[in-house]
N, C-alpha and C positions, 0 to 999 in steps of 0.2 A: 053171439056164441062165445065172445070175449068176456061176458059179463055173467054167464050160466055157471054155477057150482055144481058140481056133481059129488055127492055122498055128504055126510054130516059130520060134526064132531062126535056125535054119540055113534054113527054107521060110517066111519072112514073107509075109504078103498084101501085095499093092501097094495103094497109095492109091486106086487106081481100082477095084479089086476091093472094096475097104471101103466107097466111096462107092456103088459098085453095088448091094453087098448091103443098106446103109442104104435105098437109093432102092426097093429091092424090098419091104425089111420096111416100109415106110412106106406104101407103096402098098396092103398088105394090110390096113392098119387100118380102111379103110373111111371112111365120112362119119359126122359128128355133128353134132346141133343143140346151139348154144351160145346162151347169152343173155349180153349185156354193153353197154357203151357205146362208141360211136365216138369215140375221141379223135384220130384223124387221118383225113382222108377227101381224097384227091388223085386227081382224074380227069386222066389223060395218054392221048391217042392210043387211045382206044377201051378203056382199062384204067383200073381204079380200085386204088389202093394205099392201104392204111389200117391203123390199129390198133385193135383191140378190147379194151376193158379189162374185167376182171371188175367187177361191181357192187358187190360187198362186199369186194373185196382189192385187192392191187396187182399182180395177174398180169395179163399183156398179151401177145397173140399178133399178129403179122403177118398181114394179109390181104390178098387180092387179087382181083379179079373183072373180067369182062368186062362192059362197061355194057349188054351186050346181055341179059344173064341179070337184070338189075336191073330189076323192074317199077314201082318207087316210087322217087321222088327221096330222096337221104339226105344228111346232112350233119353235120359234127362237133358232138358232144355228143347225137345220137339214140340212143334206147335201142331196141337192136334183137334179134331172133332170127334167128340165121343156120345155114345148113346149110355146114358147112365139111368140106373134105378135105384131110389133111395131105399136102404135096408136099415132096420133099427133091430138090433141085437138086444133082447129083450133082459138076459140075463147080465150082460155088462153095461148096459144104459149106455151104448155107443151108437152113433149114425154113421153111415158109411155109405158110399155109391158102389153098386154092383155095375162093371162096366159089361154092356152087352155086345158093343161094337165099338171100333175105335179105328180111325183112318188120318192120316197126316193131312192137314190143310192143303189142299192143292195148289201146287206152283202157278197154275193160270190164275187161280183166283187172288193168290197174293199179289201176283204182276198187275192184275186188273184194279187192285185197289191202290197199288203204287202209282200206277198211271192215272187213276183218277185224282189222287192227291197231288200229282205233278202238274196237270192239266189247272186244278184249281188254284195252286200256288203260283204257277205262272201267271195266271189272269189277274192276281193280286199284284203282281210285279216283284216277286220275292227273288225272281232269277233276272232280273233285269240288270245288263252289265252296268247301267249308269249309276245304279246304287253301291258298286262293289268299291270298297276303298283300298287305296293302295297301301303296302306295307311299309313300315319304317325302314330306313337304310340301314341303321343300327339301333335295335331297341334296346331298350335299359334293362327290360326284363322281358322272358317269353314264358308265356303260360301253356302248360303241356296237358291235355286231357287224355288220360290213356290208361290200361289197366295195370293194376300193382305187379311190378316185378316182371313186366311183359318185354317180349324182344322188341316191339314198338319203342318202349320208352328207353330202352338201351341205345337202340339205333339213332333216334332223335339226339340224345345226349351226347354220345360218343361223337356223331358226325358234326354235330354243331360246335363243341369244343374244339374239334380238330381244327375246325375253319376259324374259330374266333374264341380263343382260350378264355377270353373274360367274359364271355355271355353268361347270364344268371337266369336260372329257371326257377320257375314256380309251378310245383308238380301237383295237380288235383286228380286223384285217383278216382276211377269209376269202373263199374262193372261195363263190359264193351260187348257182352252177349246176353241173350236171355229178357226175361220179363223185367227185371229191375233196371236193365242198362239205359232205356230212355229216361227213366226219373233221375238216376244218378248223372248221367252225363249232363242233362239240362241243369242240375244243382252245380256240378263241376264248373260249366261254362259261366253261370251267372256269378259263382263266386270269385272266378278269375276276372270276369269283366268288371267287378267291382272294387278289384284291387288296382290301386293308382300306380303302381310300379310296374305293371304289366302293359306292354305297348301292342302285343300280338299274341293270338292263342292258337296253338296246333290242336287239333283232334285227332289223335292217331290210333290206329289199330293195324296190327300185322296181315290183312287180308282175311280170306275166309270163304265158305262158300255163300251161296245166297241169303239163305235163311240165318246164317250167322252174322249177316250185315242188315238185319233188318230194323235194329235198332237206330241205323243212321239214316233211315228214311222214316223214321217216325216223325209224325207232325209236331209233337211236343218238342223235340230236339231241332227240329227246322225253324219253327218259331222263336226258339230261344237264340239260336246263331242269327237270325235276322234281325231281333231286337238287339243283340249285342253292340256297344258302341265301340268294342275292341276289334281290330281286324281279325277275322276268322280264316285259319287255314285247314281245309280238309284232307287229310293223309291216311285214308282208310287203307289203301294199299291194295286195290283190285281193279284190273283193266276191264275185266269182262261184264262184271255186275256192278256199276258203279251205283252207290246208293244216292239219294236226292241231297245229301248234305253238298255233295260235290258242286250241286247247282246253285245252293244258297250261299256257300262260303264266299268270302272274298278272293280266295286264291284255293286252286285245286293242287295238291302234289300227289304225284303217281304211288309214292311210297313214302314210308316215314324217314327215309334217308333223304329222298328228295326235298321233303318238307325242311329237313335241317339245313339243306343248301341254299332253300329259297329264304328263309326267316334272317339268316345271318351271312355277311360278305366273308370271303376268304381272305384272311390277314394276309397271306403271302401275294394274293392277288391284288390286294389294295397296296401293299408295300411297293410292287413292282410298278402298279399304275402311277403310285406318287414319284417313283423314281424316274419314270418315262415324261412324266408331266414337267419335273424339276429340269431334266434334260432339254425338253421343248422350250421351257422358259429360258433356260440360260443360252441356246442357241439361238431364241429369237431376239433376246436382249443384247447377246453379242453382235448378230448381224445388225441391230438397230444403231447400236452404238457405233459400229464401222462404217455404217452407211452415213451417220451424221459426222462422223470425222471426215469422210471424204466430200460430204458438202461442205463442211467448214473450210477444208483446204483449197475446194475449188473457189469459194465465195474469197479467201484471202489472196488467191492468186490473180483475182481481177485486177486492172490497172486502177480502178476508184479506190481500192483498197490497199494496193501495194504502194501507190503515190497519189494520196487523196488530193494534193495541190494540182494534179494534172485535169482536174474538173474545172479549175479556174483558168489553165492556160487559154482555152479556147474562147474566153470570155475577155481576157486581159487587154487585148489590142482594141475590142470594142469600148472597153471602159476607158482606155486611154484616150481614143478619138474622141468620144464623149466629154471627156474633161476638157480636152483642147478646145472642143466645139463650144463647152459651156464657158470656158475662161473667154473665149473670144466673143461670145454673145453678150456676157456680162459685161466686157469692156465697152463694147459697143451701146450698150443701154445706158452704162454710166456717161460715156461721152455725149450721147444725145440729151441726156438729162441735164448734163452740165452746160451745154448750149441753150437748152430751154430756159435755165436758171439766169443766164446771163442775159437772153432777150427780155425776160420778165424783169430783170434789174433795170436795163435801160429803159422800159416802158415806165416802169415805177419811178426812175429818176427824172424821166420826161414829164410826168404828171406832178412831180412834186413841187410845193412852193417854193422850196429851195433853188431849184433851177431858175424858176421865175425871177428870184432875188439875184441869182448869180448874171442874170442878163442885165440886171441895173434897176430893176423894180424895187420897191420898198412896199412896206405895208404899214398903215398908218391906224394907231389904235387910240381911242378916246381914253380918257382917265378911268372909265368903268371898264374898260377891257374890249370893248367893241370895235369891229373895224369899221374905220371912216371910210366910205364908198361915195358918199356925195357931199361937195363942199357947201351945200345948203344945210347939211347937218351941223357944220362948224361954226362957232362963234368967235369973234376975235378975242383973243386973251386967254382961250381954251387950252390945256395942256395936253399934249398928246405925245404917243410914244411912236417913234419910227423904228422899225425893223430893217435892218439893210442885210444883204449877202452874208455879211459879217458884223456882227455886234449891231448895238441899238443907239438910238440918239433921242434925249428928252427935248421937245420943242415947245413953242407956243405959237398959238393961230394969230398972226398979225393981221391977215386979211383973208376973207373966204370969196371966192369969185363963182357962183354957181353957173352952171352951163345955161346957155340960152337956146 
C-alpha cells in the first residue's frame, strides 16, 4: 500500500478529494482506549479542548469532548483513561481526537501498580538497609532537588541556614508533579550526583495527595536514587501516602523542615557540646593532676624517701660484723700461711748442701768441675777444689786410698 500511487501528473487529485479520502480513512479507524495525562484542559461553550500526553514518553494528542459526555470533573494534571475516536477535519487539514468517554485512572489500579513495583524492587535489594549510606556529619555542599520557588525549597534553605549559617546549597529545579516530573527529577539527581562539591542530596516536596506524589514512586526516579553515589534524603512530606522513594533513599525525612535538621548539625548545639566536652576534659585533667599530686606526696612521705640512708641502717651492723669476721679470718689465714712458710724454709734448709757443709762436711771437685765421690777416681798430683761451709780451698792430691 505504501508504494501505490493514486492519480497521475496529467490527472492529479484535488485537495478536496485528498481531504475527503483522508476523512473517510480516519473514520474507518474506529475508537480506542488510551491512557495518559491531561496537560491542557479548557472548557468553552459546552466543549472541552485539551491535550493528552503519554505517561512514559513525549507523545501528545489533541482531544476534544462535549461536556455532556463527561461524567466526572477533570483538570490539568489528571491521569485518565479515555475512549477516543480520531477525526480528520477536511477543510482545515487537522487531525483531532473526539472523546467518547473518559474516567480517572482508578486508585486501586495505581496502588496495584505501585505494590507490584515495590515487591519487584524489594526483591532486587533496593530497599535493603545494608545498602543505605550514612550522611556526612557536616557536608561541604548540600544538593536540593525541588520545585522552583516552592515552599519546600524555602523551608529547607531557611531551616538549614538557621542551624548552620555557613551551609552551601546547590539547587537543581525540577517539576515535582505531572508527567514531566520523573524525567526532570532524574536529571536533577544525576546532575547533583556528578557534582564533587555535593556531599548529600535532598529531594523535597511539600506533601500533596496520592496522585500528586506519583512521580516519587516512578521506577525511573527510584533507580536513579539507587544508582547515585551521593547519599539521598527523601523529604516528600507526606505521612499517609509514602512514596517508594522513601524506601530507596538513604534517609527518610518526614518534612522538608525535618530534612534540613537531618543534613546539617545545629551550630548552637554543637557549641554547647564543645563547651560541655571542654568542661569534662578540664574536670578530668584537674582530678588526674590532683590524684598524681596526692600520690607524689604519699611517696615522698615514705621513710625510704624522706631519709634514704635509713635503708642502710638495718644492714650496717651486719656489714660491720662481716668486716670484723673478714678481718679475723684474713689474719688467721696470713698467720697459717706464715707458719707454713717457716716450716717449708726449715725443711729446705735441712735439705740444703749448705747445711751439710755447716756440719763440717766439704765438697771436693775435680779440675773439670765434677764432684769427686770415690778415691779411686783421684790420682796423686791432681788439683782439686775443696768447698767448705765458708769459702773454698785449692788442694793437690798426694795420695788416694780407695775403699776396700
